[in-house]
N, C-alpha and C positions, 0 to 999 in steps of 0.2 A: 543397499543404502537408501536414503530417504530425504524429504525435505519436510521438516516440522515448521510449521507456520503458526505462530502463536499471536493472539491478538483479539480484537473485538469480533463478535458476531452480532449483528443487529439487522432491524429492518429500517429502511430510509423512508421517511416521509418528505418529499421533495414538493417545494412550492415555487412559483415563478411570480415576481413583481414586475409590472411592465415599466416602471420608472426606474430611477436611480436612488439608492439609498443616500447617497452624498447630498441630494438636494433638499433632504429633510433633516440634516444635521446642522446643528450650530456649534461650531467648534469650541465657542467660549462658553457653552452650556452642556458640555458632555457630561459633566459630574451630576447633572440634573436630568439626564436622558430619560425621556418617556415618549417613545413613538409607536405607531401601528401603521402596517401596510397592509393594503388590500390586495390579495393575491388573485391571480386568474385561474389558477389550476392546482390540483393536488394528485401526485401520484405516490403510491405506496409500493416500495420496491425492497427487494432483498439487499442487505448490504453488510457492512462491517468490514474493516480493513483486512482481517485475516481471511474471512470467507471471500472477499473479493480476490484477492491474490491467489487463493487456492481455485477460484473459479477460472481464472486467467491461465493457471499452470495446467489445469484440467483440459482446457480448450486447445493447448499446445501439446497434448499427448501425455503429460506427466500425472502421476498419481500423489499429489500431496497429502501430508496428515495435517488435518486441522486440529489445533489445539486452542481451546477455549472453553467459556462457560455459557450455558443457554438455559432457558425455562423449558416447561414442559409443551409450550406452545411451538417448540422447534420441529414438531414432526414432519410437517409439510416441507418445511425448508430443507430438512435433512435429506429427504427423498430427493429433492431437485439437485442438491450438491452431489449426491452419490451417483445421480444420472450423469453428472458431469465430472466422473472420475476422482472425486474427492473422498478420501479415506475419513470418515466421521467417526471412526471407532474409539477415538480417544476424546471426545467432546464430553464435558461434564455437564449433567443435567441437574439444575438446582430443583428442590422439591417445594420452594417457597417464592421464588422470584421469576418475573417475566424475563423473556429475552429483550436484550438492550434495544433502545430505539434513537435514531438520529433524526431530527427535525431541522430542516434546511430551507431557507428561502434565498433564491438568487434573483438579482436585479438584472436589468438590460445591459449591463456592462460586464456581467459575470461576477460581480462582487457577491459574497456570501454573508448571511447571518445565521448562525447554526446554534443548537443545543443538543445536548446527549444525556439521555437517561441510562446509567449503567446497569441497573437492574441486575440480573443473574452475573453479570460480568465481574461483579465484586468478589464472586467465589473463584475466579480463575487463580487467585492466589493459592488455593489449595491443590493445585496441579503440580505434579513432579514429573519431569521429563524421562528420567531413566526408564521407567516403567513402559512409556510410549517407545522409546527407542529399542528397548528389548522386544517389543511386539513388532514394531515396523521395520526395524533395521537400523544401524548406525546412521546417524543424519549425515548428509553432505553439508548442510547448513541448517542452523536454527534461526529463524527469522522472529525478533522480538519486536512485535509491533505494537500500536497503541492499544492499551489494555488497562485493567486495574493497575494502578501504580505499584502496589505491593507484589503483584504477579509479574510485572515486567522485571522488577529488581530481582525477584527470586529465579526467574528464567535465565535472566543474563547471568546471575552468579553461579547457577548451576552449569551452564554452558561453560563457563570458564573454568570451574572446578573438574568438570569431566573431560574437558579438552574438545567440546565440540565448537566447530567453527560457527560463529554467530554473527548475524546481520543486525545492526542497531537501526531501528526505524521508529523513533520516539514521536515524530511529526506532531500530530494534534496535541499531545500531552506537553510539548515544550512550553506552550503558553502558560500552563498552570504549574510548571515544575521550577524549582530554584537550582542553582548550581549544584548544590549537595546531591540533588536527585539526578541530574543530568550526567555528571562526570561519571559516576559507575555505570550508567547505561551504555555509554559509548567507549569506554576505556577497554582497549582489547579487541575491539570489534574487527572482524576480516573486512566488513563493508559498511559504511555509515551512509544512510540514505536522508536526504533532506532537500526542500527547495531553497531558493535564495533567501527568503525571509527566514526560514528556520535556520538556515546556516548563520545568519546575523544573530539570533536569538542564542545559539549555541555558544558562539564566542563571547557574547555580552555576558551570559549568565554564568557560564564556567570561569570566566576570566582567562581562558586559554586564548592564544592567538591561532590563526589558521594553521601555522607552522606547529604549534604546540598539538592542536587536534590531529594533523597528519603524522606526528610522531607516535600518536596512540592508537591509530586506526590503520589498516591495510590500504583501503581505498576509500575516498569520500566521492560520493555520487550526487551531484547537486543538479536538480531539475530546474530548467530556466524558461518555462513555459513556451511560448512560440519560438524562442530562440534555441531550443533543444535541450541538451544536457552537457554538463561539464564533469569531466573525470579527473579527479586529482590524487597523486600519490607523492609521498616525501622524496623529495630530490629529483623529481620527474617534472617535465612540463605538462601543462594541462591539456587534456585532449577534449575538444569539443564536437559533439555529434549534433547535426541539424535534426529539427523536428520533421516528422512526415506531414505534408500540406493536408489540410483538412477539406473535405468535400463541403462540410457545412459545420459551424459550431452551435451544438444544440445544449449541452449541460456538462459542466466540468467536474461533478461530483464522481470520484473513482478512478480518475485518470491516473493519478499517481499510483493506486493500487495495481492498476494493469500495467504500469511501466515496470514496477517491481517484479511482477511475474514474468514478464518477458526477459528481464534482465537475469533473474535467477534460472529460468529456463536455459538459457544460453550457456551460462556457467555450468549447469549440470551436463550439458552437451559436450563441454570441453573447449568452448569458444572463448575468445579474449574478451576484455572489458569493452573495447570499441564495438564488437559485434554485439555484446550483451546489450549496450545502450541502444543500439539501432533496433533490435528486436523488441526491446521495451517501448521504443517510441512507436513502432508499428503496431504493437498491441494497444498502447494508450489511445491511439487517434480513433479506434473504433468505438472506445467509450464516450469520447467526447461529442461524438456524432449521434449519440443516442440519449434518451432519458432513462436514466436507471443504470446502476453499475454492472449489473449481470444480464443485460438485455441484447448484448451483440452476439452475432454468429459469425464464423469464419468459414471462408472457402479457400481452399489451398491455392487454387489458380488466381483468384483476386488477390489474395493475400502476397503471393509472390511477385505478381505483377506490380502492385504497389510498392513492394520492397525494391524491385529493380529500378523502378522509376526515381526512386530517392537516393538509393545506396549502391546500385549497381549490380552487375551478373555475378560478381564474386561473393556479395552477400547472399544472394539467392542460392548459390551452390553450396554455401556453408550451412544455410537453414533447411533447404528443401529434403535432405535425407531423414530429417527429425520430425517431419510433418506427416508421417504416413497415416496417422489416425484422423487427420482433418478431412472433411468430406471435400470432394474435389470441386 
């Protein structure tokens, strides 16, 4: 069995603006927007949603299969991921395009302005899942993350046709998609991931109510920022899991990807959705306390101590047997 994680593979160019974007915006003039912000620093980091999720899964002891498209400049990044237990054997390498780039500026209130150059990612639509499943094993889940839109539709459609359980994670692509694009991406998903704003986009653009969405997906997992996570299933009461308190808040990019990694890891271990959300929150807090999406390191003792402080000894007992590869 395996986890196929499809989506973007990119480098992140992260900048920090010491003020607030909102102080430079005139609401009545947004149609004429032309602003520039003087940033204090620049960090170039490894990123991309699929790569971030795979990095998190690898840190938890799993060996996820990364599915995406990159340029020939991926050599060093590949070595990094493989050192962290990521199977890169099915990554498509473009002969003509560079690996995608994410450029993001955060302000002092953690608001973000970002742009994304897809580059080689546009060739992800050429990837078929079955040869990957034949090589790596029948997938427990196929996660369809933000990617080339045609690739997302192809992977989702193939997962449905072949009976692979799939996880819908359209996230950043929701802002650029209409209802006709979004509906087939989420219909039939075993799990749908979104944050609160994305949840509103889904219902607004599809024309489906929350109940309509829940009739089409098994579980809808909505991240709530500092308020934690809400888990919704058709005909059941919502389950809300609190977030893990932060030691310090440094940079939010990649937090959602780490959450998804923890959530999927717990499900792979046979744990329930509440435990999955707790593990997701535990991993996510390590990202928000660092600059960069793959810069955190985990210690089993400190990880479980933090778990017990927030979720109790029973959660520790459920997680500990699966963390044997994590350094003490």
